C-alpha positions as CSV (number, residue, x, y, z in Angstrom):
1,M,-21.9,146.4,-178.5
2,S,-19.9,147.4,-175.4
3,M,-16.7,145.5,-174.7
4,F,-16.3,143.7,-171.3
5,S,-13.3,142.6,-169.4
6,P,-12.7,138.9,-169.2
7,T,-14.6,137.0,-166.6
8,T,-13.8,137.7,-163.0
9,L,-11.6,135.1,-161.3
10,P,-12.9,133.0,-158.5
11,S,-11.7,134.2,-155.1
12,P,-8.4,132.7,-154.0
13,G,-10.2,131.8,-150.7
14,R,-11.9,128.9,-152.7
15,F,-8.7,127.2,-153.3
16,L,-7.1,127.3,-149.9
17,K,-6.6,124.0,-148.3
18,A,-7.5,123.4,-144.7
19,R,-4.0,122.5,-143.6
20,F,-2.8,126.0,-144.6
21,L,-5.5,128.0,-142.9
22,L,-3.8,128.6,-139.5
23,P,-0.5,129.9,-140.9
24,I,-2.3,132.1,-143.4
25,I,-4.4,133.6,-140.6
26,V,-1.2,134.4,-138.7
27,F,0.3,136.1,-141.8
28,L,-2.9,138.1,-142.3
29,V,-3.1,139.3,-138.7
30,V,0.5,140.5,-138.7
31,V,0.2,142.3,-142.0
32,R,-3.1,143.7,-141.1
33,F,-1.9,145.5,-138.1
34,S,1.5,146.4,-139.5
35,L,-0.2,148.6,-142.1
36,P,-1.4,152.1,-141.2
37,G,-5.1,152.2,-140.4
38,G,-5.4,148.4,-140.7
39,G,-9.0,147.3,-140.5
40,G,-9.6,143.6,-140.5
41,K,-12.6,143.2,-142.8
42,E,-11.5,146.1,-145.1
43,K,-8.0,144.6,-145.6
44,L,-9.4,141.1,-146.2
45,S,-11.9,142.5,-148.8
46,Q,-9.1,144.6,-150.4
47,W,-7.0,141.5,-150.9
48,G,-9.9,139.5,-152.2
49,F,-9.5,137.0,-149.3
50,L,-13.1,136.7,-148.4
51,P,-14.4,133.4,-149.9
52,Y,-16.2,133.1,-153.3
53,S,-16.0,136.8,-154.1
54,N,-15.6,136.4,-157.9
55,Q,-14.0,139.8,-158.0
56,T,-11.5,141.1,-160.7
57,W,-8.1,141.8,-159.2
58,S,-6.0,144.7,-160.3
59,D,-2.2,144.4,-160.6
60,A,-1.8,146.1,-157.3
61,D,-4.2,143.7,-155.6
62,Q,-2.4,140.7,-157.0
63,T,0.9,141.8,-155.6
64,T,-0.5,142.5,-152.2
65,V,-0.6,138.9,-151.2
66,P,2.4,136.8,-152.2
67,D,1.9,134.1,-154.8
68,D,2.6,131.3,-152.4
69,K,-0.4,132.4,-150.3
70,L,-2.7,132.4,-153.4
71,K,-1.7,128.9,-154.2
72,G,-2.1,127.6,-150.7
73,G,1.6,127.3,-149.9
74,F,3.3,128.8,-146.9
75,D,6.9,129.8,-146.2
76,H,7.6,128.4,-142.7
77,D,10.8,130.6,-142.3
78,R,8.6,133.6,-143.1
79,E,6.1,132.4,-140.5
80,K,8.9,132.4,-137.8
81,E,9.8,136.0,-138.8
82,H,6.2,137.0,-138.2
83,E,6.3,135.7,-134.7
84,T,8.3,138.7,-133.6
85,T,7.6,142.4,-133.7
86,P,10.3,145.1,-134.1
87,V,10.7,147.3,-131.0
88,N,13.2,150.1,-130.6
89,G,15.1,149.6,-133.8
90,D,16.5,146.1,-134.4
91,E,15.5,144.7,-131.0
92,T,12.7,142.2,-131.2
93,K,10.6,140.3,-128.7
94,P,7.8,137.7,-129.0
95,V,4.3,139.0,-129.6
96,E,2.4,139.2,-126.3
97,W,-1.2,140.2,-125.6
98,D,-1.6,142.7,-122.8
99,E,-4.8,143.8,-121.2
100,K,-5.0,146.9,-123.5
101,G,-4.6,144.7,-126.6
102,S,-1.3,146.2,-127.8
103,T,2.0,144.5,-129.0
104,G,5.1,146.5,-129.1
105,G,3.3,149.7,-130.0
106,H,1.0,148.2,-132.7
107,K,-2.6,148.4,-131.6
108,I,-4.5,145.1,-131.8
109,T,-8.0,145.1,-130.6
110,E,-8.5,141.3,-130.3
111,P,-6.3,138.2,-130.7
112,P,-6.8,136.4,-134.1
113,E,-9.1,133.7,-132.6
114,K,-11.5,136.4,-131.7
115,D,-11.1,138.8,-134.6
116,P,-14.6,139.0,-136.2
117,A,-13.4,139.5,-139.8
118,I,-11.0,136.5,-139.7
119,Q,-13.6,134.3,-138.0
120,K,-16.2,135.3,-140.5
121,A,-13.8,134.4,-143.4
122,I,-13.1,131.0,-141.8
123,Q,-16.8,130.3,-141.3
124,E,-17.7,131.3,-144.9
125,Q,-14.9,129.1,-146.2
126,E,-16.0,126.1,-144.1
127,H,-19.6,126.6,-145.3
128,F,-18.5,126.8,-148.9
129,D,-16.4,123.6,-148.5
130,K,-19.3,121.8,-146.8
131,V,-21.8,122.7,-149.5
132,C,-19.7,122.7,-152.7
133,G,-16.7,120.6,-151.9
134,G,-17.7,117.3,-153.6
135,L,-19.7,118.7,-156.5
136,K,-18.7,118.2,-160.2
137,S,-16.9,121.2,-161.7
138,G,-19.2,123.8,-163.3
139,K,-16.4,125.9,-164.7
140,R,-17.8,125.7,-168.2
141,I,-21.3,126.9,-167.2
142,V,-22.2,130.5,-167.2
143,I,-25.1,131.9,-165.2
144,T,-26.7,135.1,-166.2
145,L,-29.0,136.6,-163.5
146,N,-31.5,139.2,-164.9
147,T,-32.8,141.6,-162.2
148,G,-33.7,145.2,-161.8
149,A,-32.6,148.1,-159.6
150,T,-36.0,148.1,-157.8
151,E,-35.6,144.5,-156.5
152,I,-31.9,143.6,-156.5
153,L,-31.1,144.5,-152.9
154,E,-34.1,142.5,-151.7
155,R,-33.6,139.4,-153.7
156,V,-30.1,138.9,-155.1
157,P,-27.9,138.8,-151.9
158,T,-29.7,135.7,-150.6
159,L,-29.4,133.9,-153.9
160,L,-25.7,134.5,-154.0
161,K,-25.3,132.9,-150.6
162,T,-27.6,129.9,-151.3
163,S,-28.6,128.9,-154.8
164,L,-25.6,130.3,-156.6
165,L,-23.0,129.7,-153.9
166,C,-21.2,127.0,-155.8
167,A,-21.5,128.6,-159.3
168,P,-18.1,130.0,-160.5
169,N,-19.4,132.1,-163.4
170,V,-22.3,134.3,-162.3
171,H,-22.9,137.6,-164.1
172,I,-25.6,140.0,-162.7
173,F,-27.4,142.1,-165.3
174,S,-29.8,144.9,-164.3
175,D,-31.1,148.2,-165.5
176,L,-28.5,150.2,-163.5
177,A,-24.7,149.7,-163.3
178,H,-23.4,149.5,-159.7
179,T,-21.6,147.2,-157.4
180,L,-23.2,144.7,-155.0
181,G,-20.7,143.9,-152.4
182,D,-17.6,142.8,-154.3
183,R,-19.6,142.0,-157.5
184,Q,-20.2,144.2,-160.5
185,V,-23.7,144.6,-161.6
186,Y,-23.9,145.4,-165.4
187,D,-26.4,147.7,-167.1
188,S,-28.1,145.5,-169.8
189,L,-29.6,148.5,-171.5
190,D,-26.5,150.7,-172.0
191,T,-26.3,149.8,-175.7
192,V,-30.0,150.5,-176.6
193,P,-30.0,153.3,-179.2
194,A,-31.1,156.7,-177.9
195,E,-33.7,156.9,-180.7
196,V,-35.4,153.8,-179.2
197,M,-35.6,155.4,-175.8
198,N,-36.4,159.0,-176.7
199,G,-40.1,159.7,-176.3
200,N,-40.7,156.0,-175.2
201,T,-42.5,155.9,-171.9
202,D,-41.3,152.3,-171.4
203,F,-37.9,153.9,-170.4
204,D,-39.3,156.4,-167.9
205,L,-38.2,154.2,-165.0
206,Y,-34.7,153.7,-166.6
207,R,-34.2,157.5,-167.0
208,K,-35.2,158.1,-163.3
209,Q,-32.9,155.3,-162.1
210,L,-29.9,156.8,-164.0
211,E,-30.6,160.1,-162.3
212,L,-30.7,158.6,-158.8
213,K,-27.7,156.3,-159.5
214,D,-28.1,154.6,-156.1
215,P,-30.0,151.3,-155.9
216,V,-31.0,152.1,-152.3
217,K,-32.7,155.3,-153.4
218,V,-34.2,153.5,-156.4
219,A,-35.8,150.9,-154.2
220,E,-37.0,153.6,-151.8
221,F,-38.5,156.0,-154.4
222,L,-39.3,154.0,-157.5
223,K,-40.2,150.5,-156.5
224,G,-43.9,151.1,-156.8
225,M,-43.7,153.0,-160.1
226,K,-46.4,152.0,-162.7
227,D,-46.3,151.8,-166.5
228,P,-48.0,155.1,-167.5
229,K,-49.7,153.3,-170.5
230,N,-50.9,150.4,-168.3
231,P,-51.4,151.6,-164.7
232,G,-52.0,148.0,-163.5
233,T,-48.5,147.0,-164.6
234,A,-45.2,147.7,-162.9
235,A,-42.9,149.9,-164.8
236,A,-40.0,147.5,-164.1
237,W,-41.9,144.7,-165.7
238,T,-42.5,146.7,-168.9
239,L,-38.8,147.8,-169.0
240,D,-37.7,144.2,-168.6
241,K,-38.6,143.0,-172.1
242,Y,-35.7,145.2,-173.6
243,K,-33.0,143.4,-171.5
244,K,-32.8,139.7,-172.4
245,L,-31.5,139.8,-176.0
246,H,-28.8,142.2,-174.9
247,I,-27.9,140.0,-171.9
248,L,-27.3,137.1,-174.3
249,E,-24.9,139.1,-176.4
250,K,-23.1,140.6,-173.3
251,A,-22.7,137.2,-171.7
252,W,-21.0,135.9,-174.8
253,A,-18.7,139.0,-175.0
254,M,-17.7,138.4,-171.4
255,Q,-17.2,134.6,-171.7
256,P,-17.3,133.4,-175.3
257,D,-17.4,129.7,-176.3
258,M,-18.4,128.3,-173.0
259,D,-20.3,125.0,-172.9
260,W,-23.6,126.2,-171.3
261,Y,-25.4,129.5,-170.7
262,F,-28.2,129.4,-168.2
263,H,-30.4,132.5,-168.1
264,I,-32.4,133.1,-164.9
265,D,-34.3,135.8,-163.0
266,A,-33.8,137.2,-159.5
267,D,-36.6,135.0,-158.1
268,T,-35.3,131.8,-159.8
269,Y,-33.6,129.2,-157.5
270,V,-31.1,126.9,-159.2
271,I,-30.4,123.4,-157.8
272,W,-26.7,123.4,-158.7
273,S,-26.1,119.7,-158.0
274,S,-28.9,118.8,-160.4
275,L,-27.7,121.2,-163.0
276,V,-24.1,120.0,-163.2
277,E,-25.2,116.4,-163.3
278,W,-27.7,117.0,-166.1
279,L,-25.4,119.1,-168.3
280,A,-22.7,116.4,-168.0
281,K,-25.1,114.2,-169.9
282,L,-25.8,116.7,-172.8
283,D,-23.8,117.7,-175.8
284,P,-22.9,121.5,-175.8
285,T,-21.7,121.3,-179.4
286,K,-25.3,120.8,-180.5
287,E,-27.7,123.8,-180.8
288,L,-29.9,123.2,-177.8
289,Y,-32.6,125.5,-176.4
290,L,-34.2,124.0,-173.3
291,G,-36.9,125.4,-170.9
292,S,-40.4,125.0,-169.5
293,L,-43.0,125.1,-172.2
294,S,-45.5,128.0,-172.2
295,F,-47.7,129.5,-174.9
296,I,-48.8,133.0,-176.1
297,N,-51.1,133.1,-179.0
298,N,-50.6,129.4,-179.5
299,L,-46.9,129.9,-180.1
300,P,-44.5,128.0,-177.8
301,F,-41.7,129.6,-175.8
302,G,-39.5,128.8,-172.8
303,H,-40.7,130.5,-169.7
304,G,-37.9,132.8,-168.6
305,G,-38.5,132.8,-164.9
306,S,-38.2,129.0,-164.8
307,G,-34.8,129.2,-166.4
308,M,-33.7,129.2,-170.0
309,L,-30.8,126.9,-171.0
310,M,-28.8,127.4,-174.2
311,S,-25.8,125.4,-175.3
312,G,-22.6,127.0,-176.4
313,A,-23.5,126.1,-180.0
314,A,-26.9,127.8,-179.7
315,M,-25.4,130.9,-178.2
316,R,-22.8,131.1,-181.0
317,N,-25.7,130.8,-183.6
318,F,-27.5,133.7,-181.9
319,V,-24.6,136.0,-181.2
320,V,-22.0,135.3,-183.9
321,Q,-23.8,133.9,-186.9
322,H,-26.6,136.4,-186.5
323,N,-24.6,139.3,-185.1
324,G,-26.6,142.3,-184.0
325,T,-29.9,140.6,-183.3
326,A,-30.6,142.6,-180.1
327,G,-30.0,145.9,-181.8
328,R,-32.4,145.1,-184.7
329,W,-35.1,144.1,-182.3
330,D,-34.8,147.2,-180.0
331,Y,-36.9,149.0,-182.5
332,K,-39.7,146.3,-182.4
333,M,-39.8,145.6,-178.7
334,Q,-42.3,148.4,-177.8
335,N,-45.0,146.4,-179.5
336,E,-44.1,143.0,-178.0
337,C,-45.3,141.6,-174.6
338,C,-42.2,140.0,-173.3
339,A,-38.7,139.0,-174.3
340,D,-39.0,135.3,-173.6
341,W,-41.7,135.0,-176.3
342,V,-39.7,137.1,-178.7
343,L,-36.5,135.1,-178.1
344,A,-38.3,131.8,-178.9
345,Q,-39.6,133.2,-182.2
346,I,-36.0,134.4,-183.1
347,L,-34.4,131.0,-182.2
348,K,-37.1,129.2,-184.2
349,E,-36.2,131.4,-187.2
350,Y,-32.5,130.5,-186.6
351,G,-33.3,126.8,-186.6
352,M,-33.7,126.1,-182.9
353,G,-37.0,125.0,-181.4
354,L,-37.7,124.7,-177.7
355,M,-37.0,121.4,-176.1
356,N,-39.6,121.2,-173.3
357,S,-37.8,120.2,-170.1
358,W,-40.6,120.4,-167.5
359,P,-40.7,119.3,-164.7
360,T,-36.9,119.4,-164.5
361,I,-37.0,123.1,-165.4
362,Q,-40.2,124.3,-163.6
363,G,-41.8,127.4,-162.3
364,E,-43.0,126.8,-158.7
365,P,-41.4,127.4,-155.3
366,Q,-41.3,124.6,-152.8
367,S,-44.5,125.9,-151.2
368,T,-46.7,125.5,-154.3
369,I,-45.1,122.4,-156.0
370,P,-48.0,119.9,-156.3
371,F,-46.3,116.7,-155.1
372,D,-47.9,113.6,-156.7
373,G,-46.8,110.3,-158.1
374,S,-46.4,111.5,-161.7
375,H,-43.0,113.2,-161.1
376,W,-42.1,112.0,-157.6
377,C,-38.9,110.3,-158.6
378,Q,-37.7,112.9,-161.1
379,P,-34.9,115.4,-160.5
380,F,-35.5,119.1,-160.9
381,V,-33.1,122.0,-161.6
382,T,-35.1,125.2,-160.9
383,M,-37.9,126.8,-159.0
384,H,-39.5,130.2,-159.7
385,H,-41.3,132.9,-157.7
386,V,-39.0,132.0,-154.8
387,S,-39.0,134.6,-152.0
388,P,-35.8,135.5,-150.1
389,L,-37.2,133.5,-147.2
390,E,-37.9,130.5,-149.4
391,A,-34.4,130.8,-150.9
392,Q,-32.8,130.7,-147.5
393,Q,-35.0,127.8,-146.5
394,M,-33.9,125.9,-149.6
395,G,-30.2,126.8,-149.0
396,D,-30.3,125.5,-145.5
397,F,-32.0,122.3,-146.7
398,E,-29.4,121.8,-149.3
399,A,-26.6,122.4,-146.8
400,R,-27.8,119.6,-144.6
401,R,-28.4,117.0,-147.3
402,E,-26.6,113.7,-146.6
403,D,-25.3,113.5,-150.2
404,K,-25.0,116.9,-151.6
405,T,-23.6,115.7,-154.9
406,K,-26.8,113.8,-156.0
407,P,-29.4,115.5,-158.1
408,L,-32.3,116.7,-156.0
409,T,-35.6,114.9,-156.7
410,Y,-39.1,115.9,-155.8
411,E,-39.2,112.9,-153.4
412,E,-36.2,114.1,-151.4
413,T,-37.5,117.7,-151.3
414,F,-40.9,116.6,-150.0
415,N,-39.5,114.1,-147.4
416,G,-36.6,116.3,-146.3
417,L,-38.2,119.7,-146.3
418,V,-41.8,120.3,-147.3
419,S,-43.4,117.5,-145.1
420,D,-41.8,119.1,-142.0
421,L,-43.3,122.5,-143.0
422,I,-46.9,121.2,-143.3
423,P,-49.0,121.9,-140.2
424,T,-52.4,120.4,-139.4
425,Q,-54.4,123.5,-140.2
426,L,-53.9,127.2,-141.0
427,D,-56.3,130.1,-141.2
428,D,-56.1,132.6,-144.1
429,W,-54.2,130.0,-146.1
430,D,-54.8,128.4,-149.5
431,N,-53.3,124.9,-149.9
432,Q,-54.8,124.5,-153.4
433,A,-56.4,121.2,-152.6
434,L,-57.3,119.3,-155.8
435,G,-59.9,116.7,-156.0
436,H,-63.7,117.2,-155.8
437,T,-66.1,119.6,-154.2
438,E,-68.4,118.4,-151.4
439,N,-72.0,119.8,-151.5
440,G,-74.1,120.5,-148.5
441,I,-71.1,121.3,-146.2
442,H,-71.8,124.4,-144.2
443,S,-68.8,124.7,-141.9
444,Y,-65.0,124.2,-141.9
445,E,-65.4,121.6,-139.1
446,S,-67.8,119.6,-141.2
447,C,-65.4,119.8,-144.2
448,V,-62.5,118.5,-142.0
449,E,-64.7,115.6,-140.7
450,K,-65.6,114.7,-144.3
451,C,-61.9,114.5,-145.1
452,R,-61.1,112.3,-142.1
453,N,-63.8,109.8,-143.2
454,D,-62.5,109.6,-146.7
455,Q,-59.4,107.4,-146.9
456,K,-58.2,109.1,-150.1
457,C,-58.4,112.6,-148.7
458,L,-55.0,114.2,-148.1
459,Q,-56.0,117.8,-147.5
460,I,-58.9,120.2,-147.7
461,Q,-59.5,123.8,-148.8
462,W,-62.3,125.7,-147.2
463,K,-63.5,128.9,-148.8
464,G,-66.0,131.6,-147.8
465,D,-67.8,133.1,-144.8
466,E,-71.2,133.8,-146.4
467,E,-73.7,131.0,-146.8
468,D,-73.8,131.1,-150.6
469,E,-70.1,131.3,-150.9
470,K,-69.0,128.4,-148.7
471,K,-67.1,125.7,-150.6
472,C,-65.4,122.5,-149.3
473,T,-62.8,120.9,-151.6
474,I,-61.5,117.4,-150.8
475,G,-57.9,117.1,-152.0
476,T,-57.0,113.6,-153.2
477,E,-54.7,114.3,-156.2
478,H,-51.6,115.9,-154.7
479,V,-50.0,117.3,-151.5
480,M,-49.2,121.0,-151.4
481,L,-48.2,123.4,-148.6
482,G,-49.7,126.5,-150.4
483,Q,-49.5,130.1,-149.5
484,K,-51.1,132.8,-147.4
485,H,-54.4,134.1,-148.6
486,S,-56.1,136.7,-146.4
487,G,-59.1,137.5,-148.6
488,G,-61.0,140.6,-148.0
489,G,-63.6,142.6,-149.9
490,E,-65.5,140.3,-152.3
491,D,-62.7,137.7,-152.0
492,R,-63.5,134.6,-150.0
493,R,-61.9,133.6,-146.7
494,Y,-59.6,130.6,-147.0
495,K,-58.8,127.9,-144.4
496,S,-56.7,124.8,-145.0
497,F,-56.3,121.4,-143.3
498,W,-53.9,118.5,-143.9
499,E,-54.4,114.9,-142.8
500,K,-50.7,114.6,-141.8
501,E,-50.7,110.9,-140.7
502,R,-52.3,109.9,-144.0
503,I,-49.9,112.1,-146.0
504,G,-47.0,110.4,-144.3
505,E,-48.3,107.0,-145.2
506,W,-49.0,108.1,-148.8
507,A,-45.3,109.4,-149.1
508,K,-44.0,106.0,-147.9
509,R,-45.9,104.2,-150.6
510,Q,-44.2,106.2,-153.4
511,E,-41.2,104.2,-154.4
512,C,-38.3,105.3,-156.6
513,K,-36.5,102.5,-158.4
514,G,-33.6,102.6,-160.9
515,P,-31.3,105.5,-161.8
516,I,-32.3,109.1,-161.9
517,K,-33.1,110.1,-165.5
518,F,-32.9,113.6,-167.0
519,P,-34.7,115.0,-170.1
520,F,-32.8,114.4,-173.4
521,E,-29.8,112.6,-171.8
522,D,-30.2,109.9,-174.4
523,G,-30.7,112.4,-177.2
524,K,-34.5,111.7,-177.2
525,N,-37.5,113.4,-175.7
526,P,-38.2,112.4,-172.1
């Protein structure tokens, strides 16, 4: 197994106090332009001053900015020194801005209040404080993000700015080592034995990626590559099954003996406020394996895209007590469908069965969550199949929550986000109405009228253009926004309608009483 450096440190920008921002900005501006070729953003990045970078600092980096700046302190005598600029030897004069933007021979393009790099750093810090400031500490929680070189540039940057903004220990694992901004992306497959890869078409994509080296080129030339053995399957999906067991071992090597390890995919959205609140109620010294229950061949496993949670004790069992598990399974994975299922069978053998945590850990984005009374008042921690647009949408919603420290419930998500997204009607749209089918309805308009006359109808789904394909579904069981469905060929045309006033009344009738309760917080099944 490869050795890894200790976990990267949170950026010092996270720990700056507001009362020190102005003097530190003055210090940065002066130093920036007193160095040859000083570029604002480049210098800030070099010093690790941009917020929440999670980068590893070299010795040189650490000595660039004085210790008192890293701790938030400021030397006011030094501040006074910085108010003057040497001119003609020992002579000094106050810094003045002239029309050409120069001070005493040092070129300055803009005053600090207009410098884009400094203003961006301030704005990012303010946003971080606004969203993450009051949350419980998650310093004992490790997030592993499993992605691939064909998708990382499209998906991961948005997650880092939204879902994972407040998470201090995020490690990105892919099938190509590179950097993403100031973060290191690790190759999860670099310890797979050569004899496993040689002659194995599952690794064709991996070999091509290593040749290209650049994730931009990989996304451009290899994104649509198919599995040669299964042309209907993406090559990236086939390759993915070799990653997860190695990711578990690498995460432990990087940060051993942490309390929790949460393993997610690049299209998983984590509700951080819900996660930290939930984990504070569980015991990490017990061997716990939690997830959303799925089945293959009648054998249960935790669905990986919904998020798979392991306690520190469970990880120790897998990595330390059964050292070398990933390497032993490398030779078997070619005949298996997916790593999530394999991992569940391994953990069961090691004495850890899945603890089903649905709907707290669940696999739908906000657009296809079926909102109903059964889990209206429950909190949730994850969503899956979340597009970058939906991730940004959720991030904006979380940022404007009145109480950002509370666990997020289905009720708050519907009333604060989804209800505002629901229109009256949409063409080429499937809202997955659930209820009963009305016979003898021959037009969309007639289907809508049927809904309006049925006091239980919340939405309708209309399918088909041809006479023998037309279908009117009256939705009474849940409310869902749904997704675009253009149809075409033999597929039916979809149209959707929502009875918005009735939906609003329905939502008001759903009451939440008592404290929010998470799965297994009392040591029992939910």
